N, C-alpha and C positions, 0 to 999 in steps of 0.2 A: 597237197593242195589246202588252200585255206578254206575254212568252213564259211558259210553265209551266216552272219549274226543275227539278221532278222528273221525270227523264226516265224512269223507270218508270211514271209516272202518264201521261207523252204518249204511252207506248206502247201502254198499256192503254185510253186514250181513242180513240185512232186506230185500234186494232183494232176496238173496239166499234162506232165509226161506220162503218168500212169493212165490216164484216161486215153491218150494217144496210142499207148500201148494195147490197151483192150479193144479200142476201135479196130486194131489190126488183127489181134489174136482171137477175139472172142471172149466169151463167158469166163470167168475165174472165180477162184475163192483167194481172198486177201489175207496174208498174213502179216501182222504188224507186231513189233516189239518196241518197248520202252520209248526212246524219243521219237522214232518212226509211228508210233501209236496214233498221232494225229493225223496221218497223211491218209487212212484208209476211209474215214467218215465222209470227206469231201468227194473222193472218188465215187464211193457208193451214191451219194446225193446226186452228183452228176450223170452217173451211169448206172441207174438202179436195175436195169435190165442186164446188164453184163455182169455186175456184182453179185454173185451167187451167196456169199457169206463172209463175214470178216471174223477172224479168229485173232483177237488182239491180246497178246501176252503182255502182262505188266505195261500197259498203255501209259504214257508219260501224264502224271498227276491226276487227281480227281477233277470231277467237272467244275468248269469255271475258274475256282481259285487255287492256287498252289498253297502248299503249307509250310510255313517258316519253323524250324526248329528252335525252340525255347528251351531254358532249364526247367528240371521238375519243379513242381509236379506236374504242370502243363503239358510238357514236352512238344506240343506242336501249337501253332497259332495260324489264323487264316492271314494270307496275305492281304494288302490292303487293296490292290486293284486285281481284277480277275487276269488271269493269264490266258485263258480261253473264253472270251466273251461270248462264243456262240455255243457254249457247253462242252463239247469234247474237243473242239478245234478252236483256230483263231481265225479262220475264215468263215464268210457266210455260208449257213445251211439252210435249206428248206424247213419250213415249220408249218403246222396247221393248227390255228390260224396263222397265215403268212407274219412273218417279223421281217421288218426292213432295216432295222437296227438292233444291236444288242439289247438295248434299253427296252425294246418292245416285249422282250422275255420276262416273265414273271417267275423269278427264282424262288422256289420254295425250298428252304434248308431246315433240315433237322437241327433241332435246339442243341444237342449235346450229341458226341460219338457215343458208339454202342458199348464202347470199353475205352478205359484210361488211355490204351495204347494205340488207340485208332483215330483218325482224322474224321471229320464229318462229312 
C-alpha cells in the first residue's frame, strides 16, 4: 500500500483511530517507536483518562525542529522551519495557558548542545 506523504494527516488519522479503539477497549498504555512516536501524544491529549502511560522509544525527532546533517565540525544544524510546530507533534495539543496557534508557544531553546555529537 502507498504511504500517506502528509505526516500531519498521518498523525491526525492515527490519533482518531486510536481514540476510537480506546473508547471501545478502555484504558491502555501506549507504546510508540520511531515515526509512530508522534501518534501517542495527541491520543493522550484527546483521552487523558484512557491513556495511563506513554512509552515512547526513540520517538521521531527532537521537539519542534528536525536536525539537518552537515559536515564536521558542526555535524548538525537546526532545520529552518519546525517539523513539529506543537512541540512533540504536528497537530494541536492542549496547553496551559491555552495556545490557539503554534506561534502562541514561547519556545525556550538551549544555546548549545550538551556535547559536540548531540543536537540541542
